[in-house]
FITOR-203761 format. One line per field, with one value per residue (C-alpha): residue number from 1; residue in three letters; x, y, z. Coordinates in nm, 4 decimals. Example, Ala and Ser with C-alpha at 12.3 -4.5 7.8 and 13.67 -1.06 7.14 Angstrom:
voro: 1|2
selum: ALA|SER
xx: 1.2300|1.3670
yy: -0.4500|-0.1060
zz: 0.7800|0.7140
This chain:
voro: 1|2|3|4|5|6|7|8|9|10|11|12|13|14|15|16|17|18|19|20|21|22|23|24|25|26|27|28|29|30|31|32|33|34|35|36|37|38|39|40|41|42|43|44|45|46|47|48|49|50|51|52|53|54|55|56|57|58|59|60|61|62|63|64|65|66|67|68|69|70|71|72|73|74|75|76|77|78|79|80|81|82|83|84|85|86|87|88|89|90|91|92|93|94|95|96|97|98|99|100|101|102|103|104|105|106|107|108|109|110|111|112|113|114|115|116|117|118|119|120|121|122|123|124|125|126|127|128|129|130|131|132|133|134|135|136|137|138|139|140|141|142|143|144|145|146|147|148|149|150|151|152|153|154|155|156|157|158|159|160|161|162|163|164|165|166|167|168|169|170|171|172|173|174|175|176|177|178|179|180|181|182|183|184|185|186|187|188|189|190|191|192|193|194|195|196|197|198|199|200|201|202|203|204|205|206|207|208|209|210|211|212|213|214|215|216|217|218|219|220|221|222|223|224|225|226|227|228|229|230|231|232|233|234|235|236|237|238|239|240|241|242|243|244|245|246|247|248|249|250|251|252|253|254|255|256|257|258|259|260|261|262|263|264|265|266|267|268|269|270|271|272|273|274|275|276|277|278|279|280|281|282|283|284|285|286|287|288|289|290|291|292|293|294|295|296|297|298|299|300|301|302|303|304|305|306|307|308|309|310|311|312|313|314|315|316|317|318|319|320|321|322|323|324|325|326|327|328|329|330|331|332|333|334|335|336|337|338|339|340|341|342|343|344|345|346|347|348|349|350|351|352|353|354|355|356|357|358|359|360|361|362|363|364|365|366|367|368|369|370|371|372|373|374|375|376|377|378|379|380|381|382|383|384|385|386|387|388|389|390|391|392|393|394|395|396|397|398|399|400|401|402|403|404|405|406|407|408|409|410|411|412|413|414|415|416|417|418|419|420|421|422|423|424|425|426|427|428|429|430|431|432|433|434|435|436|437|438|439|440|441|442|443|444|445|446|447|448|449|450|451|452|453|454|455|456|457|458|459|460|461|462|463|464|465|466|467|468|469|470|471|472|473|474|475|476|477|478|479|480|481|482|483
selum: MET|VAL|GLN|GLY|PHE|SER|ARG|GLU|PRO|GLY|THR|HIS|GLY|PRO|LEU|THR|GLU|VAL|ALA|PRO|GLU|GLY|ILE|ARG|ARG|ILE|THR|ARG|TRP|ALA|ALA|ALA|ILE|ALA|LEU|GLY|GLY|PHE|LEU|PHE|GLY|PHE|ASP|THR|GLY|VAL|VAL|SER|GLY|ALA|LEU|LEU|TYR|LEU|LYS|LYS|ASP|PHE|GLY|LEU|ASN|SER|PHE|GLN|GLN|GLY|SER|VAL|VAL|SER|VAL|LEU|LEU|ILE|GLY|ALA|VAL|VAL|GLY|ALA|ALA|SER|ALA|GLY|ARG|LEU|SER|ASP|ARG|LEU|GLY|ARG|ARG|ARG|ALA|LEU|GLY|LEU|ILE|GLY|LEU|VAL|PHE|ILE|VAL|GLY|THR|VAL|ILE|ALA|ALA|ALA|ALA|PRO|GLY|TYR|ALA|VAL|LEU|MET|ALA|GLY|ARG|ILE|VAL|LEU|GLY|LEU|SER|VAL|GLY|ALA|ALA|SER|ALA|THR|VAL|PRO|VAL|TYR|LEU|SER|GLU|ILE|SER|PRO|THR|LYS|ILE|ARG|GLY|ARG|LEU|LEU|THR|MET|ASN|GLN|LEU|MET|ILE|THR|VAL|GLY|ILE|LEU|VAL|ALA|TYR|LEU|VAL|ASN|LEU|LEU|PHE|ALA|SER|SER|GLU|ALA|TRP|ARG|ALA|MET|PHE|ALA|VAL|GLY|VAL|ILE|PRO|ALA|VAL|LEU|MET|VAL|ALA|ALA|THR|LEU|TRP|PHE|LEU|PRO|GLU|SER|PRO|GLN|TRP|LEU|VAL|THR|HIS|GLY|GLN|GLU|ASP|VAL|ALA|ARG|ARG|SER|ILE|ALA|GLU|LEU|THR|ASP|GLU|ALA|THR|ALA|ASN|GLU|LEU|ILE|ARG|ARG|ALA|ARG|GLN|ARG|ILE|ALA|ALA|ALA|ARG|GLU|THR|GLN|MET|ARG|ASN|GLU|GLU|ALA|GLY|VAL|GLN|GLY|PRO|LYS|PRO|LEU|LEU|ALA|ARG|ALA|VAL|ARG|PRO|ALA|LEU|VAL|VAL|GLY|LEU|THR|LEU|ALA|ALA|VAL|GLN|GLN|PHE|ALA|GLY|ILE|ASN|THR|ILE|ILE|TYR|TYR|ALA|PRO|THR|ILE|ILE|GLN|GLN|THR|GLY|LEU|ASN|ALA|SER|ASN|SER|ILE|PHE|TYR|SER|VAL|PHE|ILE|GLY|VAL|ILE|ASN|LEU|VAL|MET|THR|LEU|VAL|ALA|ILE|ARG|LEU|VAL|ASP|ARG|VAL|GLY|ARG|ARG|PRO|LEU|VAL|LEU|VAL|SER|LEU|GLY|LEU|MET|ALA|VAL|SER|ILE|PHE|MET|LEU|GLY|LEU|ALA|PHE|VAL|VAL|GLY|MET|ASN|SER|THR|LEU|THR|LEU|LEU|PHE|MET|VAL|ILE|TYR|ILE|ALA|ALA|PHE|ALA|GLY|GLY|LEU|GLY|PRO|VAL|PHE|TRP|THR|LEU|ILE|GLY|GLU|LEU|PHE|PRO|PRO|SER|VAL|ARG|ALA|GLU|GLY|SER|SER|VAL|SER|THR|ALA|VAL|ASN|TRP|VAL|SER|ASN|PHE|VAL|VAL|SER|LEU|ALA|PHE|LEU|PRO|LEU|ALA|GLY|VAL|ILE|GLY|GLN|GLY|GLU|THR|PHE|TRP|ILE|PHE|ALA|ALA|ILE|CYS|VAL|LEU|ALA|PHE|TRP|PHE|VAL|SER|ARG|TYR|LEU|PRO|GLU|THR|GLN|GLY|ARG|ASP|PRO|GLN|GLN|ILE|GLN|GLU|GLY|LEU|GLN|ALA|ARG|PHE|GLY|HIS|SER|PRO|GLU|ARG|ARG|PRO|THR|LYS|THR|ALA
xx: -1.6594|-1.7074|-1.5384|-1.7836|-2.1391|-2.3310|-2.6202|-2.8104|-3.0256|-2.8832|-2.5449|-2.2241|-1.9661|-1.8363|-2.0055|-2.0910|-2.2763|-2.0698|-2.1543|-1.9025|-1.7744|-1.7447|-1.5149|-1.2739|-1.2595|-1.1775|-0.9488|-0.7550|-0.7611|-0.6026|-0.3257|-0.2273|-0.2154|0.0048|0.2788|0.3748|0.4226|0.6369|0.8599|0.9129|1.0000|1.1824|1.4206|1.4359|1.6012|1.7915|2.0619|2.1435|2.2925|2.4270|2.6156|2.8755|2.9991|2.9389|3.1303|3.4340|3.3851|3.3271|3.5635|3.3075|3.3911|3.1205|2.9717|2.9018|2.7748|2.5007|2.4265|2.3704|2.1210|1.9411|1.9399|1.6714|1.4933|1.5423|1.3579|1.0814|0.9998|0.9722|0.7633|0.5403|0.4877|0.3611|0.1694|-0.1373|-0.1703|-0.0622|-0.3307|-0.6014|-0.5394|-0.4574|-0.6644|-0.5186|-0.4889|-0.3123|-0.0867|0.0182|0.0893|0.3113|0.5261|0.5593|0.7412|0.9442|1.0646|1.1753|1.4105|1.5442|1.6296|1.7575|2.0160|2.1119|2.1646|2.4075|2.5604|2.9397|3.0106|2.9354|2.7498|2.5172|2.4133|2.3059|2.0805|1.9451|1.8592|1.6975|1.4722|1.3943|1.3062|1.0633|0.8607|0.8939|0.7675|0.4780|0.3726|0.3677|0.1409|-0.0944|-0.1384|-0.2997|-0.5490|-0.6756|-0.6960|-0.9192|-1.1532|-1.1936|-1.2312|-1.5789|-1.5789|-1.5507|-1.2317|-1.0948|-0.8306|-0.7220|-0.6813|-0.5112|-0.2493|-0.1816|0.0309|0.2459|0.2513|0.3672|0.6362|0.7531|0.7142|0.9341|1.2123|1.2134|1.2325|1.5279|1.7184|1.6781|1.8112|2.0585|2.1586|2.1333|2.4087|2.6084|2.8641|2.9126|2.9150|2.6534|2.5197|2.3796|2.1751|2.0479|1.9313|1.7883|1.5480|1.3551|1.2362|1.0017|0.7568|0.7715|0.6577|0.3778|0.2523|0.2244|0.0537|-0.2169|-0.2984|-0.3627|-0.5474|-0.6952|-0.7623|-1.0555|-1.0378|-1.1439|-1.5296|-1.4537|-1.2259|-1.4668|-1.7422|-1.5564|-1.4463|-1.7971|-1.7766|-2.0584|-2.1846|-1.8548|-1.8263|-2.2019|-2.1227|-1.8304|-2.0122|-2.3018|-2.0413|-1.9950|-2.3340|-2.6934|-2.8204|-3.0190|-2.7286|-2.4878|-2.7631|-2.8031|-2.4095|-2.3597|-2.6616|-2.4687|-2.1556|-2.2836|-2.4164|-2.1063|-1.8871|-2.1152|-2.1118|-1.7351|-1.7024|-1.9871|-1.7793|-1.4271|-1.5714|-1.7284|-1.4001|-1.2031|-1.4442|-1.4021|-1.0130|-0.9769|-0.8522|-0.7793|-0.5267|-0.4461|-0.7450|-0.5132|-0.4610|-0.8195|-0.9290|-1.1435|-0.8619|-0.5892|-0.6216|-0.5985|-0.2878|-0.1010|-0.1827|-0.0770|0.2018|0.3359|0.2941|0.4734|0.7881|0.7714|0.7428|1.0756|1.2366|1.1787|1.4712|1.3264|1.4928|1.8724|1.7551|1.6529|1.8992|2.2037|2.1185|2.3764|2.6419|2.4939|2.4974|2.8703|2.9522|2.8796|3.1545|2.9591|3.1209|2.9129|2.7591|2.6103|2.5186|2.3056|2.1592|2.0563|1.9089|1.6711|1.5667|1.4889|1.2923|1.0796|0.9944|0.8782|0.6477|0.4857|0.4116|0.2679|0.0608|-0.0517|-0.1224|-0.3524|-0.5573|-0.5788|-0.6352|-1.0159|-1.0652|-0.8633|-0.8374|-0.5749|-0.4849|-0.4406|-0.1911|0.0319|0.0356|0.1532|0.4203|0.5435|0.5701|0.7573|0.9690|1.1039|1.1953|1.3954|1.5792|1.6946|1.8296|1.9806|2.1564|2.2794|2.3918|2.6355|2.7473|2.8236|2.9229|2.6674|2.7349|2.5834|2.2919|2.1458|2.1973|1.9942|1.7491|1.6606|1.7117|1.4033|1.1711|1.1937|1.1422|0.8218|0.7054|0.7063|0.5889|0.2801|0.1752|0.3178|0.4151|0.1320|-0.0978|0.0553|-0.0548|-0.3872|-0.4602|-0.3043|-0.5697|-0.8449|-0.7635|-0.8159|-1.1658|-1.2333|-1.2315|-0.8597|-0.7318|-0.4969|-0.3397|-0.3360|-0.1674|0.0830|0.2119|0.1993|0.4157|0.6647|0.7015|0.7556|1.0275|1.1998|1.2331|1.3693|1.6316|1.7289|1.7462|1.9495|2.2018|2.2810|2.2720|2.6453|2.8136|2.6072|2.6508|3.0475|3.0395|2.8205|2.8142|2.6030|2.4271|2.3665|2.2188|1.9278|1.9054|1.8015|1.5184|1.4059|1.3236|1.1239|0.9393|0.8209|0.7148|0.5350|0.3170|0.2307|0.1280|-0.0711|-0.2536|-0.3098|-0.4190|-0.5058|-0.8863|-0.9849|-1.0942|-1.1858|-1.5238|-1.6086|-1.7033|-1.5085|-1.7660|-1.6992|-1.3205|-1.3388|-1.5240|-1.3095|-1.0109|-1.1881|-1.2554|-0.9092|-0.7828|-1.0296|-1.2152|-1.5635|-1.8023|-2.0278|-1.7368|-1.6078|-1.7450|-1.8632|-1.9114|-1.5558|-1.5574
yy: -3.7582|-4.1254|-4.1538|-4.2728|-4.1014|-3.7812|-3.6803|-3.5926|-3.8957|-4.0652|-3.9549|-4.1536|-3.8937|-3.8089|-3.6380|-3.2748|-3.1374|-3.0635|-2.7966|-2.5068|-2.6598|-2.9711|-2.8548|-2.7091|-3.0122|-3.1983|-2.9498|-2.9682|-3.3772|-3.3128|-3.0735|-3.3041|-3.5959|-3.4513|-3.4764|-3.7823|-3.5617|-3.2934|-3.5922|-3.7120|-3.3510|-3.3167|-3.5760|-3.5248|-3.1928|-3.2171|-3.4665|-3.2172|-2.9790|-3.2808|-3.4328|-3.1395|-3.2012|-3.5631|-3.6731|-3.5424|-3.7058|-4.0392|-3.9788|-4.0660|-4.0970|-3.9887|-4.3113|-4.3323|-3.9846|-4.0884|-4.3965|-4.2116|-3.9939|-4.3007|-4.5831|-4.4115|-4.4894|-4.7988|-4.8352|-4.6075|-4.8702|-5.1242|-4.9210|-4.7729|-5.1327|-5.2852|-4.9626|-5.0647|-5.3900|-5.2289|-4.9819|-5.2277|-5.4399|-5.2095|-4.8935|-4.5669|-4.4306|-4.6887|-4.7519|-4.3704|-4.4107|-4.6840|-4.5147|-4.2374|-4.4746|-4.6045|-4.2592|-4.2338|-4.5434|-4.4127|-4.0755|-4.1811|-4.4540|-4.1802|-3.9381|-4.1425|-4.3289|-4.3943|-4.4579|-4.5076|-4.8702|-4.7424|-4.4536|-4.6547|-4.8646|-4.5610|-4.3858|-4.7418|-4.7318|-4.3709|-4.5104|-4.7534|-4.4608|-4.1884|-4.4443|-4.5830|-4.2245|-4.1110|-4.3938|-4.3621|-4.0468|-3.9743|-4.2274|-4.1011|-3.7485|-3.8820|-4.0604|-3.7817|-3.4861|-3.3534|-3.3138|-2.9068|-2.9282|-3.2533|-3.1542|-2.8717|-3.1320|-3.3697|-3.1071|-3.0385|-3.3753|-3.1890|-2.8421|-3.0260|-3.2008|-2.8319|-2.7406|-3.0236|-2.9417|-2.5445|-2.6419|-2.8949|-2.6363|-2.3834|-2.6330|-2.7105|-2.3546|-2.3175|-2.5742|-2.4903|-2.2813|-2.5950|-2.8202|-3.0371|-3.2819|-3.5131|-3.2461|-3.1694|-3.5295|-3.5516|-3.2486|-3.4519|-3.6663|-3.3517|-3.4011|-3.7704|-3.7541|-3.5136|-3.7460|-4.0152|-3.8034|-3.6911|-4.0484|-4.1607|-3.8710|-3.6519|-3.8238|-4.0631|-4.3533|-4.3356|-4.3933|-4.5752|-4.8436|-4.8692|-4.9415|-5.2239|-5.3657|-5.3900|-5.1062|-4.9146|-4.7895|-4.6259|-4.4751|-4.3655|-4.1562|-3.9975|-3.9021|-3.7943|-3.5132|-3.3580|-3.3678|-3.5363|-3.8706|-3.9018|-3.7949|-4.0667|-4.3486|-4.2624|-4.2614|-4.6091|-4.7861|-4.6514|-4.7818|-5.1203|-5.1573|-5.0119|-5.2804|-5.5444|-5.4763|-5.4255|-5.7695|-5.9167|-5.7985|-5.9449|-6.2812|-6.3038|-6.1586|-6.4208|-6.6758|-6.5560|-6.5588|-6.1900|-6.0812|-6.3580|-6.2357|-5.9209|-5.6655|-5.3628|-5.5743|-5.6089|-5.4423|-5.1781|-5.0688|-5.0959|-4.7483|-4.6065|-4.7900|-4.7013|-4.3394|-4.3629|-4.5361|-4.3173|-3.9983|-4.1547|-4.2123|-3.8944|-3.6838|-3.8125|-3.8342|-3.4951|-3.4414|-3.2400|-3.4226|-3.4035|-3.0357|-3.1051|-3.3223|-3.1783|-2.8194|-2.7157|-2.9171|-2.7953|-2.4203|-2.4977|-2.5634|-2.1975|-2.0803|-1.9924|-2.1557|-2.4287|-2.1735|-1.9880|-2.2722|-2.3594|-2.0201|-2.0019|-2.3526|-2.2077|-1.9595|-2.2210|-2.3625|-2.0633|-2.0569|-2.4237|-2.3483|-2.0585|-2.1979|-2.4991|-2.2616|-2.1179|-2.4773|-2.5451|-2.2242|-2.3209|-2.7074|-2.6738|-2.3811|-2.4689|-2.8398|-3.1017|-3.1407|-2.7457|-2.7231|-3.0381|-2.9501|-2.6189|-2.7389|-2.9823|-2.6988|-2.4735|-2.7198|-2.8672|-2.5118|-2.3867|-2.7224|-2.6961|-2.3512|-2.4778|-2.6973|-2.4531|-2.2431|-2.5118|-2.6042|-2.2459|-2.1218|-1.8599|-1.6743|-1.7826|-1.5361|-1.6918|-2.0436|-1.9960|-1.8113|-2.1169|-2.3386|-2.1120|-2.1026|-2.4908|-2.5263|-2.3056|-2.4834|-2.8244|-2.6906|-2.4970|-2.8096|-3.1705|-3.1715|-3.1227|-3.2655|-3.5798|-3.6703|-3.5593|-3.7618|-4.1044|-4.0365|-3.9696|-4.2045|-4.5551|-4.6933|-4.6898|-5.0805|-5.0781|-4.7185|-4.8187|-5.0776|-4.8797|-4.5839|-4.7711|-4.9378|-4.5759|-4.4632|-4.7334|-4.6711|-4.3149|-4.3923|-4.6421|-4.4004|-4.1471|-4.4019|-4.4201|-4.0589|-3.9612|-4.2571|-4.2118|-3.8339|-3.7522|-4.0357|-3.9734|-3.5878|-3.7334|-3.8990|-3.6825|-3.3187|-3.1736|-2.9503|-3.2589|-3.4659|-3.1808|-3.1841|-3.5377|-3.4204|-3.1831|-3.4317|-3.6529|-3.3195|-3.3180|-3.6779|-3.6353|-3.3313|-3.5408|-3.8447|-3.5924|-3.4202|-3.7747|-4.0094|-3.7804|-3.6923|-3.4073|-3.5370|-3.1980|-3.2114|-3.5869|-3.9025|-4.2307|-4.3501|-4.0486|-4.0529|-4.4242|-4.3455|-4.0413|-4.2629|-4.5503|-4.3044|-4.2021|-4.5147|-4.5964|-4.8681|-4.9261|-4.8806|-5.1730|-5.3657|-5.2771|-5.3706|-5.0636|-5.1451|-5.1524|-4.7845
zz: 4.0900|3.9686|3.6422|3.3857|3.5137|3.5270|3.6556|3.3218|3.2100|2.9151|2.9601|3.0726|3.1600|3.4714|3.7637|3.6265|3.9110|4.2371|4.4867|4.4945|4.8221|4.6904|4.4014|4.6447|4.8386|4.5624|4.4389|4.7991|4.7601|4.4191|4.5727|4.8159|4.6203|4.3402|4.6083|4.4219|4.0978|4.3472|4.4360|4.0631|4.0029|4.2885|4.2411|3.8845|3.9177|4.2460|4.0871|3.8327|4.0717|4.3242|4.0401|4.0009|4.3241|4.4167|4.0406|4.2286|4.5694|4.4279|4.1295|3.8883|3.4913|3.1979|3.2049|3.6100|3.5832|3.3639|3.5411|3.8816|3.6786|3.4840|3.7374|3.9064|3.5713|3.5970|3.8984|3.7664|3.5087|3.7658|3.9762|3.6724|3.5510|3.8839|4.0093|3.8293|3.9960|4.3401|4.2793|4.1825|4.4758|4.7823|4.6498|4.5109|4.8640|5.0584|4.7301|4.7641|5.1230|5.0487|4.7762|5.0164|5.2391|4.9675|4.8804|5.2358|5.2498|4.9152|5.0220|5.3544|5.1394|4.8749|5.1049|5.3674|5.0541|5.1309|4.7836|4.4319|4.4840|4.7759|4.6048|4.2742|4.5240|4.6638|4.3358|4.2413|4.5415|4.4773|4.1422|4.2454|4.4520|4.1631|3.8725|4.0854|4.1838|3.8239|3.7286|4.0263|4.0581|3.7273|3.7762|4.0855|3.9884|3.7052|3.9343|4.1528|3.8843|3.7747|3.3949|3.4104|3.5862|3.4750|3.2646|3.5456|3.7996|3.5723|3.4643|3.8647|3.8669|3.5872|3.7931|4.0973|3.8917|3.7927|4.1481|4.2389|3.9841|4.0718|4.4408|4.3561|4.1775|4.4644|4.7150|4.4873|4.4891|4.8437|4.9017|4.6086|4.8254|5.0831|4.7787|5.0057|4.7979|5.0617|5.1804|4.8530|4.8390|5.2220|5.1486|4.9570|5.3098|5.3779|5.1092|5.1224|5.4713|5.3967|5.1337|5.3574|5.6155|5.3777|5.2760|5.6393|5.7634|5.4812|5.1390|5.0510|4.8601|4.4920|4.4846|4.1589|4.3384|4.6267|4.3999|4.1926|4.5235|4.6737|4.8971|4.7767|5.1056|5.1612|4.7889|4.8506|5.1743|4.9864|4.6994|4.9096|5.0852|4.7599|4.6152|4.7976|4.8490|4.5469|4.3044|4.4938|4.4618|4.1174|4.0558|4.2478|4.0441|3.7107|3.8787|3.9447|3.5645|3.4050|3.5968|3.5090|3.1513|3.1411|3.3243|3.0728|2.7748|2.9223|2.9566|2.5972|2.4635|2.6510|2.5098|2.1511|2.2156|2.1477|2.4754|2.7155|3.0150|2.8266|2.8002|2.6766|2.3676|2.3054|1.9780|2.1051|2.3480|2.1182|1.9507|2.2985|2.3738|2.0675|2.1160|2.4950|2.4250|2.1456|2.3712|2.6469|2.4492|2.2366|2.5677|2.6508|2.3023|2.2555|2.4491|2.7780|3.0440|2.8682|2.9779|3.3227|3.4017|3.2498|3.2331|3.4712|3.2559|2.9700|3.0536|3.2190|2.8348|2.7383|2.9681|3.3025|3.6055|3.8327|4.0837|3.7800|3.6168|3.8773|3.9338|3.5628|3.5893|3.8668|3.6176|3.3744|3.6172|3.6901|3.3337|3.3852|3.6437|3.4750|3.1637|3.3257|3.5253|3.1752|3.0377|3.3441|3.2672|2.8862|2.8911|2.9822|2.7757|2.4585|2.4641|2.4922|2.1148|2.0024|2.2961|2.2282|1.8366|1.9206|2.1986|1.9637|1.6637|1.8881|2.0599|1.7079|1.6005|1.9251|1.9742|1.6183|1.7185|2.0354|1.8258|1.5668|1.8644|1.9617|1.6161|1.5398|1.8596|1.9441|2.2482|2.6044|2.5654|2.2912|2.3842|2.7212|2.4929|2.2887|2.6037|2.7846|2.4631|2.4505|2.8155|2.7877|2.4973|2.6689|2.9859|2.8314|2.6347|2.5834|2.9450|3.1493|2.8837|2.8163|3.1944|3.1410|2.8382|3.0318|3.2591|3.0145|2.6658|2.8363|2.9204|3.2696|3.3035|3.2328|3.3070|3.5862|3.3722|3.0349|3.2957|3.4364|3.0788|2.9288|3.2414|3.2083|2.8335|2.9610|3.2078|2.9611|2.6825|2.9865|3.0591|2.7208|2.6470|2.9757|2.9480|2.5838|2.6097|2.6921|2.5087|2.1744|2.2147|2.2525|1.9386|1.6841|1.8822|2.1339|1.8527|1.6247|1.9079|1.9634|1.6103|1.6074|1.8933|1.6358|1.3841|1.6455|1.7452|1.3977|1.3548|1.6879|1.5217|1.2350|1.4816|1.7067|1.4309|1.2744|1.5462|1.8597|1.9061|2.1085|2.4875|2.6358|2.8101|2.6480|2.8123|2.7971|2.5145|2.3208|2.3493|2.2578|1.9359|1.8631|1.8640|1.6826|1.4121|1.3771|1.3663|1.0473|1.2769|1.1812|1.4546|1.3982|1.4399|1.7796|2.1300|2.2977|2.6765|2.7450|2.7095
């Protein structure tokens, strides 16, 4: 349960022996906190349907339409970048409760907006909460996950994102006939209230955070509820040793001038940072959110009307959800690396064909088919596995900060792609824009095959060793106590 420890003598992995009832309890906690992922997905998907109608009410041009979508991402960058410090200071549980409250405020502002400017303000506030949740949820899940089901629980975040997107599409469909875009936004208050309630009355604090902040007795009781007193005492003892070792390493690096106030730039952490930031950028520059945000608009361009476009976008949401469930089944069996490689390969082919469909004017059935294959490939690999990896790649001592920075880069990339997509498609053509995404998928395939080690079933030390080896760092030159 405490990331970085196990019951087996001589090992330093996460808790590996938890009673079945403990596993069920941890799974319930994970599902509750993954409401943060649901909010992420809901607000990503709901704007795609609302945009078809609010653009008429507010008389928005193409740039303003793009800004309504992308301004949320500015807030998300700020929220993600500050989430690490926030959750380290307040605790994971209280930080997530605060994030839920901010989401409620943003939803109310957006739903009641009298004009473009207030709507933009509401979307920025929503972005703060969505970005902070996307950085904090994987950290919390990583810190409560036994090794055996760590991948499954970390991918639960992406599952809830896809559920949120699907629910958003269904809400859009429900209110499409009345063109009630305000109601589409307002529904988001419900999961936000549930998330706040869960953090107040249901979820425990991360034991790792408790030990780090001197609350060992509370952490011990929390662990003992899932295992037994002897195991809890042993885990707390090892936690104390690891924290002391991490602090000693940090002081030594500061004295040597190799770390200073920026532990993520330390030589031992740099490979994890490079891989985390690259995967964060690739997940967006591969084009996924151009499909999610603009699915109804893209489908409408095949000749279908607005209502039919929203209906078919629901089907895309179902495929996204189903394939995420497949990924959850496979991530702890097949491994992270194979899923990402297969996903990128299929994404490259399908989005190239989607671009070709627009260039040569294929019929709407083929266009939808290529779009569905692309969504399925993303949801079955890169989509959920990215969130698993950012919870695993970084050493425990910098995990919250590493997840925060990676998520911030993910949102910056999301912002750039979503803002540039429509103008770029207008200049070079929609099909040609999709070909750029295909080329990025090919480059990402090479990067993953070269630099990403397998993390399935490996403890933090082994993961760091795999990263160092792939970056050609000699073991004797790297510090090991930060792992």
